[in-house]
C-alpha positions in Angstrom: 0.0 0.0 0.0 1.1 3.6 -0.7 -0.1 4.7 2.7 -0.1 3.0 6.1 -3.9 2.4 6.7 -3.7 2.4 10.5 -1.7 5.7 10.6 -4.0 7.3 8.0 -7.1 6.3 9.9 -5.8 7.7 13.2 -4.8 11.0 11.4 -8.0 11.5 9.4 -10.8 10.2 11.7 -11.9 10.7 15.3 -13.0 8.1 17.8 -16.8 8.8 18.4 -20.0 6.9 19.0 -22.4 6.5 16.1 -25.6 8.4 17.1 -27.9 5.3 17.1 -25.4 3.0 18.8 -23.9 5.1 21.6 -22.5 2.0 23.3 -19.9 1.6 20.6 -17.1 4.0 19.6 -15.6 4.0 16.1 -12.9 5.8 14.2 -15.2 7.9 11.9 -14.7 10.9 9.6 -15.9 13.8 11.6 -16.6 15.9 8.5 -17.8 13.4 5.9 -17.4 15.5 2.9 -13.6 16.1 3.5 -12.8 12.4 3.2 -15.7 11.1 1.1 -15.5 13.8 -1.6 -11.8 13.5 -2.4 -11.4 13.1 -6.1 -10.4 9.7 -7.6 -7.0 11.2 -8.3 -6.5 12.2 -4.6 -7.6 8.7 -3.5 -5.3 7.0 -6.0 -2.4 9.2 -4.8 -2.7 7.7 -1.3 -3.8 4.3 -2.5 -7.2 4.6 -0.8 -10.4 3.0 -2.2 -13.7 4.8 -1.4 -13.6 4.9 2.5 -16.9 3.1 3.3 -15.3 2.1 6.6 -15.0 5.8 7.7 -18.8 6.2 8.2 -21.5 4.6 10.2 -24.1 3.9 7.5 -27.8 3.8 8.4 -28.2 0.1 7.6 -25.3 -0.8 9.8 -26.5 1.3 12.6 -29.9 -0.1 12.5 -28.6 -3.7 12.4 -26.2 -3.1 15.2 -29.0 -1.6 17.3 -31.2 -4.6 16.6 -28.4 -7.0 17.7 -27.8 -5.1 20.9 -31.5 -4.9 21.7 -32.1 -8.6 20.8 -29.0 -10.3 22.1 -30.6 -13.7 21.8 -30.3 -13.3 18.1 -26.5 -13.9 18.2 -25.8 -15.1 21.7 -23.6 -18.3 21.6 -23.6 -18.3 17.8 -20.9 -18.0 15.1 -21.5 -14.8 13.2 -20.4 -13.4 9.9 -20.4 -9.6 9.6 -20.5 -9.4 5.8 -19.3 -6.2 4.0 -18.2 -5.2 7.4 -16.8 -1.7 6.7 -16.0 -0.2 10.1 -16.8 -3.4 11.9 -19.8 -1.8 13.7 -22.2 -4.7 13.3 -19.6 -7.3 14.2 -18.6 -5.4 17.3 -22.2 -5.2 18.3 -22.5 -9.0 17.9 -19.5 -9.6 20.1 -20.9 -7.3 22.8 -24.3 -9.1 22.5 -22.6 -12.4 23.3 -21.8 -14.1 20.0 -19.4 -17.0 20.4 -17.3 -16.1 17.4 -17.5 -13.2 15.0 -15.8 -12.9 11.6 -15.8 -9.6 9.8 -15.5 -9.9 6.0 -14.7 -7.0 3.6 -12.8 -7.0 0.3 -11.4 -3.5 1.0 -8.0 -4.1 2.5 -8.3 -0.8 4.4 -11.3 -2.2 6.3 -9.1 -4.7 8.0 -7.2 -1.9 9.7 -10.4 -0.1 10.5 -12.0 -3.2 12.1 -8.8 -3.9 14.1 -8.7 -0.3 15.5 -12.4 -0.2 16.2 -12.3 -3.6 17.9 -9.4 -2.5 20.1 -11.2 0.7 21.0 -14.2 -1.3 22.2 -12.1 -4.0 23.9 -13.5 -6.8 21.9 -12.0 -9.4 19.6 -13.2 -10.5 16.2 -11.6 -12.1 13.2 -11.3 -10.6 9.7 -11.2 -12.0 6.2 -10.6 -10.1 2.9 -11.8 -13.0 0.8 -14.7 -12.6 -1.7 -17.3 -14.8 0.0 -20.2 -14.3 -2.4 -21.4 -17.7 -3.6 -19.3 -19.6 -1.0 -20.4 -21.7 1.9 -19.7 -19.9 5.2 -18.8 -21.4 8.6 -21.4 -19.3 10.6 -24.8 -19.7 12.1 -25.9 -16.2 11.3 -25.0 -13.7 8.6 -25.4 -10.0 9.3 -25.3 -7.5 6.3 -25.7 -3.8 6.7 -26.4 -1.5 3.8 -25.5 -3.9 1.0 -28.2 -3.2 -1.6 -27.0 0.1 -3.0 -25.7 -1.3 -6.3 -27.6 -3.3 -8.9 -24.8 -5.7 -9.8 -23.8 -6.3 -6.2 -27.5 -6.9 -5.3 -27.9 -9.3 -8.2 -25.0 -11.3 -6.8 -26.1 -11.2 -3.2 -29.7 -12.3 -3.6 -29.1 -15.9 -4.8 -26.3 -16.3 -2.3 -28.3 -15.1 0.6 -31.2 -17.3 -0.5 -28.9 -20.3 -0.6 -27.5 -19.5 2.8 -31.0 -19.2 4.2 -32.1 -22.5 2.6 -29.1 -24.1 4.3 -30.3 -23.0 7.6 -28.3 -19.9 8.2 -30.1 -16.9 9.5 -29.5 -13.9 7.3 -30.3 -10.5 8.7 -30.1 -7.3 6.6 -30.2 -3.7 7.7 -31.4 -1.3 5.0 -32.6 2.3 4.8 -34.6 1.8 1.6 -31.8 1.4 -0.9 -32.8 1.1 -4.6 -32.1 -2.6 -5.0 -33.5 -4.1 -1.8 -35.3 -7.3 -2.7 -38.3 -6.7 -0.6 -40.2 -9.7 -1.9 -37.6 -12.0 -0.3 -37.6 -10.3 3.1 -39.4 -10.8 6.4 -39.8 -7.7 8.7 -37.9 -7.7 12.0 -37.8 -4.1 13.3 -37.6 -0.5 12.1 -35.5 2.5 13.4 -35.2 6.2 12.8 -31.4 6.5 12.4 -29.5 9.9 12.4 -27.1 10.2 9.5 -24.9 12.8 7.9 -26.5 14.9 5.1 -23.1 14.9 3.4 -23.7 11.3 2.5 -27.5 10.9 2.5 -30.5 12.9 1.3 -31.7 13.6 4.8 -30.6 13.8 8.4 -32.8 10.8 9.5 -33.1 7.6 7.6 -35.9 5.1 8.3 -34.0 1.9 8.6 -35.5 -1.6 8.6 -34.0 -4.8 9.8 -35.1 -7.8 7.7 -34.7 -11.5 7.7 -33.8 -13.0 4.3 -36.2 -15.8 3.4 -35.0 -18.9 1.6 
C-alpha cells in the first residue's frame, strides 16, 4: 500500500459513537465531505479505495441496534459480519454475546479499521478479505448492513443469501430503503429512525429496517 492504513485512519478520523449506537465508539470521519468527496486522483495518490469504513451507514447502525437490543439473536452463535466496513455490526455482535465473529470485507483498508475499532471497544473479532459471495460460510448467522446500494452487487447477493437461508443460516439485513433491496424476499424484524450525515445521505434521519432474508 502507498499509505499505512492504520496511521491514516488515526490521522483522518476521530473516535466517536455512532448516534444510534452510543454503546460503541468508532474511528469515523468527523466531516464526511472532506474524506468522502476526495477526487479519484486524490484517493489514488494515497492508495485509498472509497472509504466506506469511515462512516456509520444507516443500515449498519440499524442492524447493530437490533443485535444489541435482541442479544438472543446472536448469543452463543458463530456470526459473519458481511461487507463489514468499520466493523460496527460485528462489534455489536461480540458485545451481545456471540461465540465467534468474523468480519468480512474485500477492501484491505477495512481490516485496519476493524482492528482499530475492535481495540477501541475492547472486543476481539476475526477478519477475512476473501470474496465470499457464492461460497459456503462457517457461521450460524450472517449480518449484512447497507448492501443493496448497487444493482450488480445486489444481483450477486440475492441468490447467495437465498442459498445460505435455505441451508439453515439466519441472514439479517439492515437497510434504509436502498434502490435494489429485494423486498419480496424479506421478512420484517424491526424499524428504526437513524440519524445520518447529510453529506452522504439525502436527509438527516433515515428510516432503517432490519429484515430476515427468506429462503
